[in-house]
N, C-alpha and C positions, 0 to 999 in steps of 0.2 A: 315446940312440937306438941307438948302435952295439951296446951290450950286448944290448939288447932284440932287435935283428935277428939277432945271433949266436946268442942262446938260442932264438929262434923257428926258425932254420935247424937248430939241433941237435935240437930237439924233432921237427921234421919228418923229419929223417934217422932218428931213433930210431923214429918211427912207421912209416916205410917198412921198417926192419929188422924190427920186430915183425910187420908184415903179411907179411913174407917168411919168417917163422920156419920153416915146414916145409921150405923149400928150403935153409936154412943150418944145419940140424942142431938146431934148438930144438924139442923135442917139446911140442905143445899139444893137450890133450884137446879133443875136439869142435870142432876147428878147421874153419872155413868161410872160404874165400877172401873177402876184402873189400878195398875201397879205403879207405885211411886217411882219417879225418875231417879236416876243415880245422883249422888251428891257431886257438885262441881266446885272448883275453887281456882282462884288465881293466887299465886304465892310469890312473894318478893323477899329475898334475903337482903337486908340492909345493915351491913356490918354485923354487930352482935344481935340486932333486932330482926324480927321477921314480921312482915305485914302480909295479911291475907284477907281475901273476901271469899266467903263460902256462900253458895246459893243452891237452891233446889227448885227447879222449875215445877210449876203446878199447872194443872189444866185450867183453861180459861174460865170455867164455872166456879173456881175457888176465888173468893173475894176476901178482903181484909177482915171483915167481921167473922168469917169462918176460920181464918187463920188465928185470930185472937181467941176465939172460943176453944179451938183445938190446943192452943198454947197453954191455956189454963188447965185443960183436962190432962195434958201430957205430963203435968207434974214435974217440970224441969227445975233443976237447981236455979234459984233466983239469979245467981251470978252469971249463969249461962243464958237464961231466958231474957235477961235485960239486954243482951247483945244480939238477939235474933229479932229481925224486923221484917215486916212485909214491904215489898217494893214491887211496883208495877212497872214492867218493862214493855215498851212498845216494840213489836216485831214486824209491823206491817200488816197487810191484809193477806190472809191465807185461807186455803181450803184444804180439807184433809179427808182421808178415808182409811179405814182399817180393813186388812185382809188377813189371810192365814197362809203361812208357809212359803210365800213367794216374795222375794225382795227385788227382783230384777225389773228391767224396763218393760218386760212383757207380762208382768203379774196382772192378774184380773183386777185387783184393787186399784192399781195405778191406771190401768186402761179405763176403768169405771170413773175414776176421778177426772181423767182427761175428757171423757165424754160429757160429764156433768159440767165442766168448764165451758166446753163448746156449746152445749145446749142452753146454758145461761148467758151466752154471749160475753163471757169474761175473757180477759187476756192474761195468759201466764207471763210473768216477768222474764222467765228463762225457759225456753221450750224443752230443753233436755237436762235440766238441773233440778234436783229435789231441794226444797227448802230445808226439810228435815226428814230423816228416816230413823224410825225407832224399831229395834228388834227385841223381841221378848225372849232373850236367851239364845244361846248357840249350843249345838248346831241347830239350824232351822228344821222343824218338822212340820207336818201337815197341820198340827195344832198350834204352832207358834203364831202369836199375834205380830203383825207387821203394820206399822202406821206410816203412811206417806203424807207429807205436808208440802204443798206447793204454794209459792207466793203468786198472788194475782195483782194486777194493776187496779187500784181502787177507782181510777178515772175512766175505766172501760167497763161497760155493762152495768154500772151502778150497783155494785154488790152492797147488800145491806149488812152492816156489822151485826153479828149475832153469834151466840155460842150454840152450836148444834152438833150433837154427837150421835 
């Protein structure tokens, strides 16, 4: 448990460093200020041993070179830093929008996102399912950030892969 918590803390520190990249001299193309995602993990008890994988999702504009630069600046203990690696996970083709204070199906941000999908002639994979929904703290207020992400079919409407926030 001690190693897990130490690595989780190191990953969290690294995420904060990455999020602060423009302020500490790491150049990030298309950077948009964001709050780091929460630490996630899969944990397996295997007799007296425990195996786990910790990850922390990053915005799409964060690439391996940024990760490595932030890792050096974060000044992590070498024993921990050597166990933290960049991994690119493919999640499909998505479109996203951010709004404030509303998380329901009638929120202005979600309606705007659906309109953008229709205008671009894209096809959502699931009409009534969010791919991801992020809430910036609870309870929601008019100032809370809410991010909606919907999966779209890459074969319909010819969406161009890009990072745009």
